[in-house]
C-alpha positions, 0 to 999 in steps of 0.5 A: 459461859454462854460461848462455852455452852454453845461449844458444848451444845455443838459438840453434843450435836456432832457426836449425836449425829456420829452416834446415830449414823454409825449405829444404823448398821449395827443390828441386834442379834436378839429379839429382846433383852427382857431384863438386866439386874445389877448388884454392886457391893461397895468396899471401903477402898472404893472398889465394887464387886459387881454382879449383872444378870442379863436375860436375853431372848431369841438370840439368832446371830452374832458370836459374842456379848460384851459390856463396854466400860469407858471414861475409866480414868483412875479406874480398872476392872479385873476378876471377870467371870461369866456363867449361863442359865445352866450354871456352866462357869465359863473359862476366863481367857487371859486375852480376848480375840473378837475374830474367833468364831462363835464355836470357839468363843462358846464357854469362854470370856475375857477382858478386851482393852480398848482406846476408850477403856475396857470391854467385858466379852463372852461367847454367845454359845448356842442361839436361843434364850439365855441368862448370863450372869457376869461378875467383875471387880471395878477398882476406883469406882468410889472416890474421895471428893473432899466433902463427901465420897461418891461416884457418878456411873453409867450402869446401862447405856446403849445396847443392841436391844433396849432392855425392857426392865433394869434394876440396880442395887448398891450395898455395902457389907456390914454397913446399912446405907441410910439417909444419914450417910448416903444419897442417890440420884438417877438420870436418863431413865423413867423410874425410881431411886430410893434408899430402901429400908433394908439399907440398900440404894436401889434404882428401878425402871418403871417402863421399857428403856428406849434406844436413847435411854440409859441408867446413870446413878449419882451416889454420895456417901459420908467420907468415913465409909471409904477411908481408903478411896482414891482422892478426886481432883474436884469436890462432890458439889462440882460432880453433882453440878456436872451431872445436873447440867448434863441432865438439865431440862433444857439440855434434855429438851434440845438433845431429845429433839435432836435425837428424835429428828436424827433417829427418825431420819436415820430410821427412814434412811435405814428403811429406805435402803435396807427394807426396800427391794426393787422387783424385776418389773421395776416396782418396789416392795418392803420387807415386813419387820421380822416379828411380823413374819409368820414362822413356817415349817415348809422347806423353801424352793424344794430344798435346793441349797443354791436357790436358798443361798441365791435368795438370801443374797437377793435379800442382802442377807449373805451367807459365808462360804464356810457355812455354805460348805458346811450345809453340803457336808451335812447333806453328804454325810447322810447320803454316804458321800463322806463321813466326818470322823475324829482320828489320830493323825499319824503325821502329827506330833506325839500326844497330839489331840485327835483331829476332825477329818473328812473321809471320802467315799470315791465309789459314790458319784455326785451328779450336781455340778456345784457339788462336783466342784466342791468335792474336787476342791476338797479332795485335792487336799486329801491324803492317799487314803482319801482322808482330808485332815483338819490340820491340812485344811488350816495349812492351806486355808487362804488358798482354799478360801479363795477357791471356795469364794469362787465356788460360792459364786458358782452356787449363786449363779446356779441358784439364780437360774433355779429361781428364774425357772421357778418364776421366783426371780427374773432379769430386769431391763438391765439384766439384773436378777431380781425377785418377781412379786410372787417370788418375793412373797416366797422369799418372805416365807423363806425368812419365816422358815429360818424363824421356825428353825430358830424357835423350832422347839416351841413353834407348833402352831400348825401342828408338828412338822413331818419328821421326814423333813428333818434331814433338810432342816439340819442342812439349812440349820447348818447354812444359817449357823444354828445347827446345834440349836436345831438338833437340841430342839429335835431331841426335845420334840421327839426323843424316840425319832431323834435316836433313829434320825441320828443313826442316819448320819452314823451317830447315836443321839448323844454324839449327834451334837458332836458331829455338828460341832466337828462339821462346824470346826472343819468348815471354819478352818477353811475360812480364816478371819471371817468372823471379825466384829466391829466396835460399837459407837460410844454414847454422847456424854460427859460431865464426869461419869464413868462406865457406859460405851454401849454393849450387847450382842455382835 
């Protein structure tokens, strides 16, 4: 028995180490998850119809949310649906492709089968604050253990942001769950579990969950409540022993100590490598946490796209070349170098949908070399009428992407030159371009500008930003992939000016969002398979529980 315990402990340590260090690069795409509310309606066959309401705050990156369900032996999930705070019901897809873009995933959801179980996935949609209501049916949750029926399930595990509040309600239609027919135990979180007077089992956290916390619930029922439940190959007593052993004070103390040491070590490694920046003079500085950076509405580096692009690269916050192209398309549309429209393709199939196109205006002459280079790349694929069809972009996407990648390097080089001229950057003794001390402060303010755009609708601390800056705002919103969100903020801040602002791009206020959507679609067509996402590491665990496996944004 001691030997087995030692093996279990060593395995736990190994998996803990793997979990911690595999999780270091996985950053949350939201400021916080204020709450998750879960309602599980049990059925007599052992299945459960589960509803979860996720409140998320300040989403600023990523393409999708997901909830992993692992350790699903004898269990399956189906009937997955999602709706957001507006009441919009998402389209449930038969298959889920995590490689699609944020725009393509918007308003859709689906189930992804993995080697460990399932992932319930749905598109983030626009960035900002959201409330997602997900529903699904879990077959085989409650099992017949011979002496009792019951389950040991992980309802919440490691997420991209630790929830500030979690509540779980477990009910049964037409049946009141009381001390005469049910019991509930909770593990992994600070809070309370009880059988409420309403005949519902409840679990509520009493404080914010830390990164290593989770919500495991062990529930026991009289067998006659679940006459059709599948039979388990162990007794409920054994299931409870597994849960208790897994959560024993000694095990928690040991694993807690290991977690603490590794989290501190992992955090130190992360802080050292990812928040530390070497300056041109050989000294080093650290980037403040994002929530400590003040939002600012001033446009960085005189509105230069190359300078901002190069500065983001120096901050190790690279921007994909399709988003870089999109920023120029927005600027060109307003300046009249192009128009982005939707047209019927005469070469397309019968009854084909209208396509997004770029219509070039050859009488307009671009002066900046990097803009001339992009113009030449795009016009190469245009038809004799000077129209570049999105279908033509998709057909030559791989070759086009290679050219755009080389062009992005040209933009970066031009941006570095501008940063050096502005004394924002300089070459160190090895010839590597790095920030100067004062330049790093300007780079931090650039992150503050990005933060301002994300929360533009509510951030009026220093008074309203001059409306003449909105053009630059939209360019950099496209660069940061938050164009639609910023347009909605503009409309909310000043609907009257927003109408005339939209006219500068050849659209009315109702079509402005569609213009941004068309621009995003054209840009994304030139960059195939750029939005892939990696899987999340599963939690350390065992002892017979189902569920768990991580989740959140990615």
